C-alpha positions in Angstrom: 2.2 -6.7 -19.2 0.9 -6.3 -15.6 0.8 -2.8 -14.2 0.0 -2.0 -10.5 -2.0 1.2 -10.2 -2.1 3.1 -6.9 -4.8 5.7 -6.2 -6.1 7.4 -3.1 -3.4 9.6 -2.0 -3.3 13.1 -1.3 -2.9 15.8 1.4 -4.7 15.4 4.9 -4.3 17.1 8.5 -2.9 15.1 11.1 -5.4 12.6 12.9 -7.1 12.4 9.4 -7.6 9.5 7.2 -6.9 8.1 3.8 -7.4 5.0 1.8 -5.1 3.8 -0.5 -5.9 1.4 -3.5 -3.8 -1.0 -5.6 -5.4 -2.4 -8.7 -3.6 -4.6 -11.1 -4.0 -3.9 -14.9 -3.5 -6.5 -17.6 -3.5 -9.2 -15.1 -5.1 -10.5 -11.9 -3.7 -10.9 -8.4 -4.0 -14.5 -8.1 -1.4 -15.8 -5.5 1.6 -14.5 -3.5 1.8 -11.4 -1.3 0.7 -7.9 -2.2 2.8 -5.3 -0.1 3.0 -1.6 0.6 6.3 0.2 1.0 6.9 3.9 1.4 9.7 6.1 0.9 10.9 9.5 2.1 13.5 11.2 0.0 16.9 10.6 1.6 15.6 7.7 3.7 15.6 4.0 3.2 12.6 2.5 1.7 10.0 1.2 4.7 7.9 -1.6 4.7 4.4 -1.1 5.7 2.2 -3.9 5.2 1.4 -7.3 3.4 -1.5 -9.4 2.6 -1.5 -12.8 1.3 -4.0 -12.8 -1.5 -5.6 -16.4 -1.2 -5.7 -16.5 2.5 -5.9 -12.9 3.3 -3.4 -13.2 6.2 -2.1 -9.7 7.0 1.2 -8.5 8.4 2.4 -4.8 9.2 5.2 -2.8 10.5 5.1 -1.8 14.2 5.1 2.0 12.9 1.6 1.7 11.6 0.1 -1.1 13.7 -3.3 -0.5 14.9 -3.6 2.6 12.5 -3.3 1.0 9.0 -5.2 -2.2 8.1 -4.5 -3.8 4.6 -7.3 -5.6 3.0 -8.1 -7.0 -0.5 -11.4 -7.4 -2.5 -11.2 -10.5 -4.6 -14.0 -9.6 -7.0 -12.3 -6.2 -7.6 -8.9 -7.5 -8.0 -7.7 -4.9 -5.5 -5.7 -4.3 -2.6 -6.5 -1.5 0.0 -4.5 0.4 2.6 -6.9 2.5 4.9 -4.9 4.8 6.9 -6.3 6.2 10.2 -4.8 8.7 12.7 -2.4 9.7 10.2 0.9 11.5 11.5 3.3 13.8 9.9 5.8 11.0 9.8 3.4 8.9 7.6 4.2 11.5 4.7 5.9 9.5 1.8 5.4 8.2 -1.5 3.6 5.0 -1.1 4.3 1.9 -3.5 2.2 -1.2 -4.0 4.3 -4.3 -4.8 3.7 -7.9 -6.1 6.6 -10.0 -6.1 6.0 -13.3 -8.3 8.7 -15.9 -9.4 8.6 -14.4 -12.9 8.6 -10.7 -11.8 8.7 -8.2 -9.1 5.8 -5.6 -9.8 5.8 -2.2 -8.5 3.3 0.5 -8.9 4.4 4.0 -10.0 3.9 5.2 -6.4 1.7 7.7 -4.8 2.0 10.8 -2.6 0.7 11.0 0.8 1.3 14.2 2.6 0.0 14.6 6.1 0.0 18.1 7.8 0.5 19.0 11.3 
């Protein structure tokens, strides 16, 4: 059974940086896209960024463009989300996702809090 495990969240001041990591335990990222979403209680879930595992091509939302840059390390079977110039509006629970034909995997989520 594959589990996605996020790490790297926490509390940071505005304009600071954090780097989230997403590792797959019990399996390996071998294809498809790995994505990041975030959710603020009471609001809709928001797409943040995605990366195609094989090619490395990326996509991100306009709200984070130029500040967040999703990447992957094939050898470590890990996807990263470096987040720079953080703003209080980036405060949310961040989730790593991996949709495959057999299952749509989600991590447990990790809190990111940006203070002003």
